[in-house]
MMTF fields as JSON, N, C-alpha, C and O atoms, coordinates in Angstrom:
{
  "mmtfVersion": "1.0.0",
  "mmtfProducer": "UNKNOWN",
  "numBonds": 343,
  "numAtoms": 344,
  "numGroups": 86,
  "numChains": 1,
  "numModels": 1,
  "chainsPerModel": [1],
  "groupsPerChain": [86],
  "chainIdList": ["A"],
  "bondAtomList": [4, 2, 8, 6, 12, 10, 16, 14, 20, 18, 24, 22, 28, 26, 32, 30, 36, 34, 40, 38, 44, 42, 48, 46, 52, 50, 56, 54, 60, 58, 64, 62, 68, 66, 72, 70, 76, 74, 80, 78, 84, 82, 88, 86, 92, 90, 96, 94, 100, 98, 104, 102, 108, 106, 112, 110, 116, 114, 120, 118, 124, 122, 128, 126, 132, 130, 136, 134, 140, 138, 144, 142, 148, 146, 152, 150, 156, 154, 160, 158, 164, 162, 168, 166, 172, 170, 176, 174, 180, 178, 184, 182, 188, 186, 192, 190, 196, 194, 200, 198, 204, 202, 208, 206, 212, 210, 216, 214, 220, 218, 224, 222, 228, 226, 232, 230, 236, 234, 240, 238, 244, 242, 248, 246, 252, 250, 256, 254, 260, 258, 264, 262, 268, 266, 272, 270, 276, 274, 280, 278, 284, 282, 288, 286, 292, 290, 296, 294, 300, 298, 304, 302, 308, 306, 312, 310, 316, 314, 320, 318, 324, 322, 328, 326, 332, 330, 336, 334, 340, 338],
  "bondOrderList": [1, 1, 1, 1, 1, 1, 1, 1, 1, 1, 1, 1, 1, 1, 1, 1, 1, 1, 1, 1, 1, 1, 1, 1, 1, 1, 1, 1, 1, 1, 1, 1, 1, 1, 1, 1, 1, 1, 1, 1, 1, 1, 1, 1, 1, 1, 1, 1, 1, 1, 1, 1, 1, 1, 1, 1, 1, 1, 1, 1, 1, 1, 1, 1, 1, 1, 1, 1, 1, 1, 1, 1, 1, 1, 1, 1, 1, 1, 1, 1, 1, 1, 1, 1, 1],
  "groupList": [{"groupName": "THR", "atomNameList": ["N", "CA", "C", "O"], "elementList": ["N", "C", "C", "O"], "formalChargeList": [0, 0, 0, 0], "bondAtomList": [1, 0, 2, 1, 3, 2], "bondOrderList": [1, 1, 2], "singleLetterCode": "T", "chemCompType": "L-PEPTIDE LINKING"}, {"groupName": "SER", "atomNameList": ["N", "CA", "C", "O"], "elementList": ["N", "C", "C", "O"], "formalChargeList": [0, 0, 0, 0], "bondAtomList": [1, 0, 2, 1, 3, 2], "bondOrderList": [1, 1, 2], "singleLetterCode": "S", "chemCompType": "L-PEPTIDE LINKING"}, {"groupName": "ALA", "atomNameList": ["N", "CA", "C", "O"], "elementList": ["N", "C", "C", "O"], "formalChargeList": [0, 0, 0, 0], "bondAtomList": [1, 0, 2, 1, 3, 2], "bondOrderList": [1, 1, 2], "singleLetterCode": "A", "chemCompType": "L-PEPTIDE LINKING"}, {"groupName": "GLY", "atomNameList": ["N", "CA", "C", "O"], "elementList": ["N", "C", "C", "O"], "formalChargeList": [0, 0, 0, 0], "bondAtomList": [1, 0, 2, 1, 3, 2], "bondOrderList": [1, 1, 2], "singleLetterCode": "G", "chemCompType": "PEPTIDE LINKING"}, {"groupName": "ASP", "atomNameList": ["N", "CA", "C", "O"], "elementList": ["N", "C", "C", "O"], "formalChargeList": [0, 0, 0, 0], "bondAtomList": [1, 0, 2, 1, 3, 2], "bondOrderList": [1, 1, 2], "singleLetterCode": "D", "chemCompType": "L-PEPTIDE LINKING"}, {"groupName": "GLN", "atomNameList": ["N", "CA", "C", "O"], "elementList": ["N", "C", "C", "O"], "formalChargeList": [0, 0, 0, 0], "bondAtomList": [1, 0, 2, 1, 3, 2], "bondOrderList": [1, 1, 2], "singleLetterCode": "Q", "chemCompType": "L-PEPTIDE LINKING"}, {"groupName": "PRO", "atomNameList": ["N", "CA", "C", "O"], "elementList": ["N", "C", "C", "O"], "formalChargeList": [0, 0, 0, 0], "bondAtomList": [1, 0, 2, 1, 3, 2], "bondOrderList": [1, 1, 2], "singleLetterCode": "P", "chemCompType": "L-PEPTIDE LINKING"}, {"groupName": "ASN", "atomNameList": ["N", "CA", "C", "O"], "elementList": ["N", "C", "C", "O"], "formalChargeList": [0, 0, 0, 0], "bondAtomList": [1, 0, 2, 1, 3, 2], "bondOrderList": [1, 1, 2], "singleLetterCode": "N", "chemCompType": "L-PEPTIDE LINKING"}, {"groupName": "HIS", "atomNameList": ["N", "CA", "C", "O"], "elementList": ["N", "C", "C", "O"], "formalChargeList": [0, 0, 0, 0], "bondAtomList": [1, 0, 2, 1, 3, 2], "bondOrderList": [1, 1, 2], "singleLetterCode": "H", "chemCompType": "L-PEPTIDE LINKING"}, {"groupName": "VAL", "atomNameList": ["N", "CA", "C", "O"], "elementList": ["N", "C", "C", "O"], "formalChargeList": [0, 0, 0, 0], "bondAtomList": [1, 0, 2, 1, 3, 2], "bondOrderList": [1, 1, 2], "singleLetterCode": "V", "chemCompType": "L-PEPTIDE LINKING"}, {"groupName": "ARG", "atomNameList": ["N", "CA", "C", "O"], "elementList": ["N", "C", "C", "O"], "formalChargeList": [0, 0, 0, 0], "bondAtomList": [1, 0, 2, 1, 3, 2], "bondOrderList": [1, 1, 2], "singleLetterCode": "R", "chemCompType": "L-PEPTIDE LINKING"}, {"groupName": "MET", "atomNameList": ["N", "CA", "C", "O"], "elementList": ["N", "C", "C", "O"], "formalChargeList": [0, 0, 0, 0], "bondAtomList": [1, 0, 2, 1, 3, 2], "bondOrderList": [1, 1, 2], "singleLetterCode": "M", "chemCompType": "L-PEPTIDE LINKING"}, {"groupName": "TYR", "atomNameList": ["N", "CA", "C", "O"], "elementList": ["N", "C", "C", "O"], "formalChargeList": [0, 0, 0, 0], "bondAtomList": [1, 0, 2, 1, 3, 2], "bondOrderList": [1, 1, 2], "singleLetterCode": "Y", "chemCompType": "L-PEPTIDE LINKING"}, {"groupName": "LEU", "atomNameList": ["N", "CA", "C", "O"], "elementList": ["N", "C", "C", "O"], "formalChargeList": [0, 0, 0, 0], "bondAtomList": [1, 0, 2, 1, 3, 2], "bondOrderList": [1, 1, 2], "singleLetterCode": "L", "chemCompType": "L-PEPTIDE LINKING"}, {"groupName": "LYS", "atomNameList": ["N", "CA", "C", "O"], "elementList": ["N", "C", "C", "O"], "formalChargeList": [0, 0, 0, 0], "bondAtomList": [1, 0, 2, 1, 3, 2], "bondOrderList": [1, 1, 2], "singleLetterCode": "K", "chemCompType": "L-PEPTIDE LINKING"}, {"groupName": "ILE", "atomNameList": ["N", "CA", "C", "O"], "elementList": ["N", "C", "C", "O"], "formalChargeList": [0, 0, 0, 0], "bondAtomList": [1, 0, 2, 1, 3, 2], "bondOrderList": [1, 1, 2], "singleLetterCode": "I", "chemCompType": "L-PEPTIDE LINKING"}, {"groupName": "TRP", "atomNameList": ["N", "CA", "C", "O"], "elementList": ["N", "C", "C", "O"], "formalChargeList": [0, 0, 0, 0], "bondAtomList": [1, 0, 2, 1, 3, 2], "bondOrderList": [1, 1, 2], "singleLetterCode": "W", "chemCompType": "L-PEPTIDE LINKING"}],
  "groupTypeList": [0, 1, 1, 2, 3, 2, 0, 4, 3, 0, 5, 4, 6, 4, 4, 3, 7, 3, 8, 3, 0, 8, 9, 2, 3, 1, 9, 9, 3, 0, 3, 4, 1, 1, 10, 9, 8, 11, 3, 0, 2, 6, 3, 2, 12, 13, 9, 4, 9, 14, 9, 13, 0, 4, 0, 3, 3, 0, 7, 1, 5, 2, 1, 13, 7, 3, 15, 5, 16, 15, 15, 7, 7, 9, 7, 0, 4, 16, 3, 7, 7, 2, 1, 1, 10, 3],
  "groupIdList": [1, 2, 3, 4, 5, 6, 7, 8, 9, 10, 11, 12, 13, 14, 15, 16, 17, 18, 19, 20, 21, 22, 23, 24, 25, 26, 27, 28, 29, 30, 31, 32, 33, 34, 35, 36, 37, 38, 39, 40, 41, 42, 43, 44, 45, 46, 47, 48, 49, 50, 51, 52, 53, 54, 55, 56, 57, 58, 59, 60, 61, 62, 63, 64, 65, 66, 67, 68, 69, 70, 71, 72, 73, 74, 75, 76, 77, 78, 79, 80, 81, 82, 83, 84, 85, 86],
  "secStructList": [7, 7, 3, 3, 3, 6, 6, 6, 1, 1, 1, 7, 7, 7, 7, 6, 6, 1, 2, 2, 2, 2, 2, 2, 2, 6, 6, 1, 7, 7, 7, 7, 6, 6, 7, 7, 1, 7, 7, 1, 1, 6, 6, 7, 7, 7, 7, 3, 3, 3, 7, 1, 7, 6, 6, 1, 7, 7, 7, 2, 2, 2, 2, 2, 2, 2, 2, 2, 2, 2, 2, 2, 2, 7, 7, 7, 7, 7, 7, 7, 1, 7, 7, 7, 7, 7],
  "xCoordList": [88.738, 88.729, 88.069, 88.123, 87.335, 86.55, 86.725, 87.282, 86.431, 86.607, 85.801, 85.391, 85.42, 84.516, 84.969, 85.361, 84.913, 85.029, 83.724, 83.114, 83.309, 82.21, 82.156, 81.093, 83.238, 83.435, 82.933, 82.265, 83.248, 83.119, 82.231, 82.099, 81.665, 80.868, 81.673, 81.061, 82.913, 83.627, 83.95, 83.592, 84.647, 84.972, 86.494, 87.09, 87.083, 88.529, 88.574, 88.149, 89.152, 89.481, 90.777, 91.106, 91.449, 92.773, 92.957, 92.228, 93.931, 93.852, 94.744, 95.781, 94.447, 95.198, 95.673, 96.515, 95.081, 95.144, 96.074, 96.559, 96.145, 97.011, 96.298, 96.837, 94.918, 94.343, 93.944, 94.118, 93.323, 92.893, 94.126, 94.142, 95.07, 96.434, 96.928, 97.418, 96.704, 97.197, 96.3, 96.897, 94.929, 94.172, 94.099, 93.893, 94.278, 94.559, 95.635, 95.505, 96.815, 98.139, 98.077, 98.916, 97.145, 96.858, 95.9, 95.76, 95.17, 94.283, 94.979, 95.151, 95.443, 95.856, 97.404, 97.964, 98.022, 99.445, 100.148, 99.865, 101.042, 101.646, 102.963, 103.611, 103.331, 104.703, 105.9, 105.849, 107.102, 108.275, 108.706, 107.934, 109.885, 110.425, 110.371, 110.119, 110.59, 110.606, 109.117, 108.886, 108.135, 106.847, 106.516, 105.536, 107.51, 107.178, 106.168, 105.572, 105.776, 104.545, 103.687, 103.794, 102.688, 101.764, 100.285, 100.031, 99.54, 98.102, 97.378, 97.766, 96.083, 95.31, 94.698, 94.256, 94.686, 94.045, 95.029, 94.598, 96.415, 97.143, 96.578, 96.21, 96.525, 96.047, 94.592, 94.046, 93.932, 92.459, 92.238, 93.189, 91.184, 90.872, 90.073, 89.318, 90.406, 89.965, 89.408, 89.956, 88.309, 87.527, 87.559, 87.254, 87.986, 88.099, 86.903, 86.366, 86.392, 85.492, 85.661, 85.38, 86.141, 86.7, 85.586, 84.713, 85.633, 84.489, 85.229, 84.488, 86.491, 87.308, 87.954, 88.426, 87.938, 88.436, 89.994, 90.48, 90.681, 92.057, 92.775, 93.999, 91.975, 92.402, 91.8, 92.037, 91.053, 90.735, 89.365, 88.855, 88.714, 87.392, 86.281, 86.619, 85.226, 83.975, 82.736, 82.659, 81.685, 80.27, 79.342, 79.684, 78.107, 77.13, 76.912, 76.978, 76.674, 76.402, 77.217, 76.859, 78.697, 79.821, 79.879, 80.305, 79.423, 79.545, 78.354, 78.487, 77.097, 75.937, 76.207, 75.96, 76.775, 77.169, 77.898, 77.608, 79.018, 79.886, 79.008, 78.985, 78.316, 77.744, 76.487, 76.105, 75.919, 75.133, 75.761, 75.153, 77.084, 77.592, 78.089, 78.091, 78.543, 78.65, 77.414, 77.483, 76.243, 74.984, 74.725, 74.327, 74.93, 74.686, 75.537, 75.118, 76.751, 77.706, 78.342, 79.219, 77.739, 78.126, 77.565, 76.398, 78.182, 77.671, 78.104, 79.294, 77.114, 77.257, 76.573, 75.515, 77.243, 77.038, 77.168, 78.115, 76.327, 76.373, 75.885, 76.374, 74.812, 74.22, 73.587, 73.749, 72.838, 72.075, 71.878, 72.249, 71.223, 71.078, 69.701, 69.459, 68.754, 67.414, 67.314, 68.047, 66.368, 66.189, 65.408, 64.957, 65.312, 64.572, 64.045, 64.631, 62.806, 62.155, 62.796, 62.508, 63.718, 64.186, 64.881, 65.272],
  "yCoordList": [97.493, 97.905, 99.077, 99.994, 99.212, 100.16, 100.658, 99.849, 101.609, 102.155, 103.095, 103.756, 103.375, 104.616, 105.136, 104.378, 106.374, 106.802, 107.277, 108.268, 106.489, 106.845, 107.769, 107.995, 108.364, 109.23, 110.738, 111.489, 111.015, 112.421, 112.891, 114.051, 111.772, 111.79, 111.849, 111.947, 111.797, 111.401, 110.277, 109.313, 110.024, 108.683, 108.33, 107.507, 109.046, 108.961, 107.983, 108.296, 106.895, 106.151, 106.15, 105.275, 107.171, 107.476, 107.046, 107.514, 106.157, 105.827, 106.355, 105.748, 107.591, 108.602, 108.007, 108.608, 106.766, 106.389, 104.784, 104.295, 104.273, 102.922, 101.849, 100.754, 101.908, 100.758, 99.761, 98.545, 100.484, 99.751, 99.126, 97.987, 99.955, 99.378, 98.14, 97.188, 98.292, 97.005, 95.838, 94.777, 95.812, 94.672, 94.305, 93.12, 95.384, 94.917, 93.824, 92.791, 94.382, 93.594, 92.268, 91.407, 92.044, 90.841, 89.834, 88.661, 90.58, 89.676, 89.361, 88.179, 90.445, 90.047, 90.085, 90.012, 90.211, 90.504, 89.155, 88.02, 89.433, 88.352, 87.92, 86.962, 88.646, 88.348, 88.677, 88.96, 88.655, 88.772, 87.578, 86.645, 87.648, 86.413, 85.138, 84.029, 85.309, 83.885, 83.471, 82.346, 84.361, 83.925, 83.86, 83.286, 84.556, 84.381, 85.171, 84.738, 86.233, 87.237, 87.347, 88.249, 86.317, 86.36, 86.593, 86.287, 87.102, 87.276, 85.966, 84.898, 86.293, 85.043, 84.51, 83.365, 85.539, 85.158, 86.069, 87.06, 85.6, 86.347, 86.137, 85.033, 87.257, 87.288, 87.435, 87.416, 87.594, 87.747, 89.338, 90.106, 89.746, 90.959, 91.726, 91.177, 93.111, 93.759, 95.103, 95.881, 95.369, 96.792, 97.297, 96.649, 98.53, 99.253, 100.039, 100.573, 100.195, 101.241, 101.784, 101.156, 103.015, 103.885, 104.332, 105.126, 103.84, 104.074, 104.726, 105.282, 104.751, 105.331, 106.724, 106.786, 107.786, 109.08, 108.762, 107.654, 109.909, 109.929, 109.832, 109.707, 109.893, 109.722, 108.461, 108.109, 107.817, 106.395, 106.335, 105.229, 107.386, 107.525, 107.068, 106.901, 106.898, 106.669, 106.71, 106.629, 106.841, 106.865, 105.949, 105.435, 105.706, 104.869, 105.29, 104.415, 106.464, 107.096, 106.528, 105.767, 106.841, 106.511, 104.895, 104.346, 104.195, 102.711, 102.184, 101.383, 102.876, 102.653, 102.944, 102.094, 104.266, 104.567, 103.673, 103.364, 103.097, 102.078, 100.842, 100.411, 100.319, 99.009, 99.436, 98.539, 100.612, 100.736, 100.891, 100.554, 101.442, 101.388, 99.962, 99.725, 99.0, 97.666, 97.105, 96.492, 97.267, 96.683, 97.262, 96.461, 98.572, 99.032, 98.475, 98.327, 98.16, 97.981, 96.503, 96.187, 95.655, 94.224, 93.458, 93.73, 92.515, 91.808, 90.385, 90.109, 89.484, 88.176, 87.495, 87.927, 86.316, 85.498, 84.148, 83.49, 83.595, 82.38, 81.17, 80.04, 81.659, 80.771, 79.552, 79.397, 78.731, 77.561, 76.619, 76.85, 75.4, 74.507, 74.542, 73.723, 75.401, 75.351, 75.932, 76.806, 75.324, 75.784, 77.276, 77.641, 78.015, 79.096, 79.27, 78.806, 80.016, 80.263, 81.623, 81.991, 82.334, 83.583, 83.636, 84.714],
  "zCoordList": [100.415, 101.677, 101.952, 101.133, 103.172, 103.476, 104.909, 105.651, 105.35, 106.911, 107.182, 106.227, 108.301, 108.922, 110.257, 111.145, 110.379, 111.629, 112.303, 111.9, 113.396, 114.134, 115.145, 115.723, 115.443, 116.682, 116.098, 116.809, 115.015, 114.554, 113.314, 112.925, 112.792, 111.593, 110.25, 109.186, 110.287, 109.256, 108.79, 109.467, 107.628, 107.214, 107.449, 106.754, 108.518, 108.587, 110.083, 111.195, 109.709, 110.763, 111.534, 112.335, 111.229, 111.768, 113.239, 114.114, 113.51, 114.864, 115.699, 115.964, 116.236, 117.078, 118.497, 119.164, 118.939, 120.274, 120.269, 121.289, 119.125, 118.971, 119.327, 119.169, 119.892, 120.024, 119.058, 119.146, 118.017, 116.827, 116.077, 115.611, 116.033, 115.361, 115.943, 115.335, 117.438, 118.292, 117.989, 117.808, 117.892, 117.813, 116.406, 116.145, 115.19, 113.944, 113.612, 112.955, 114.298, 114.272, 115.028, 114.761, 115.952, 116.615, 116.002, 116.349, 114.892, 114.182, 112.884, 112.586, 111.99, 110.475, 110.277, 109.183, 111.508, 111.304, 110.67, 111.055, 109.709, 109.099, 109.773, 109.349, 110.819, 111.3, 110.576, 109.379, 111.305, 110.645, 109.669, 109.451, 109.137, 108.327, 109.284, 108.812, 110.495, 111.252, 111.571, 112.015, 111.349, 111.793, 113.319, 113.795, 114.035, 115.508, 115.923, 116.909, 115.463, 115.991, 114.902, 114.071, 114.858, 113.691, 114.446, 115.612, 113.651, 114.043, 114.02, 113.547, 114.711, 114.401, 113.307, 113.204, 112.342, 111.036, 110.039, 109.449, 109.928, 108.839, 107.461, 107.061, 106.745, 105.374, 105.209, 104.106, 106.412, 106.368, 105.967, 106.119, 105.539, 105.22, 106.428, 107.232, 106.375, 107.711, 107.426, 106.646, 108.068, 107.593, 109.243, 110.245, 109.134, 110.413, 110.668, 109.696, 111.852, 112.287, 113.488, 114.509, 113.508, 114.615, 115.639, 115.289, 116.83, 117.62, 118.821, 119.631, 119.06, 120.234, 119.679, 118.544, 120.531, 120.091, 120.089, 120.316, 119.796, 119.858, 121.181, 121.236, 122.279, 123.639, 124.216, 125.371, 123.43, 123.956, 124.415, 124.59, 124.631, 125.026, 124.003, 122.832, 124.311, 123.594, 124.264, 125.49, 123.46, 124.101, 123.39, 122.325, 123.964, 123.347, 121.929, 121.065, 121.603, 120.277, 119.562, 118.663, 119.881, 118.691, 118.58, 117.564, 119.69, 119.531, 118.532, 117.607, 118.981, 117.949, 116.541, 115.685, 116.194, 114.869, 114.22, 113.065, 114.914, 114.308, 113.918, 112.765, 114.904, 114.552, 113.461, 112.71, 113.37, 112.411, 111.081, 110.065, 111.041, 109.797, 109.117, 107.909, 110.256, 109.841, 109.263, 108.198, 109.899, 109.541, 108.025, 107.179, 107.679, 106.339, 105.274, 104.127, 105.652, 104.75, 104.637, 103.833, 105.59, 105.434, 104.315, 104.035, 103.586, 102.653, 103.044, 103.199, 103.201, 103.609, 102.462, 102.004, 101.949, 100.951, 101.437, 101.005, 102.313, 102.968, 102.01, 101.984, 101.226, 100.375, 101.259, 102.469, 100.387, 100.93, 99.896, 98.745, 100.289, 99.367, 98.766, 97.88, 99.145, 98.924, 97.341, 96.878, 96.718, 95.21, 95.351, 96.437, 94.247, 94.29, 92.934, 91.956, 92.846, 91.696, 91.036, 89.897, 91.918, 91.372, 90.098, 89.652]
}
């Protein structure tokens, strides 16, 4: 698991506002024992990239920094059926 903080140049994604925690729970939450409150993808892996300040604000640069971090760190292995000389 990895994470990044794009608001202040650190790697600290601590969610001082609560928005990211809420969204993460809505996505990967496993629910309680009765499974009443489950996320849309329980058991999925989540990488958090903080682009909001602790007061909930943001700016274009923080958003761009977060997107750039994702571009630099994403690993997609979709494969294909084409042969390769590689």
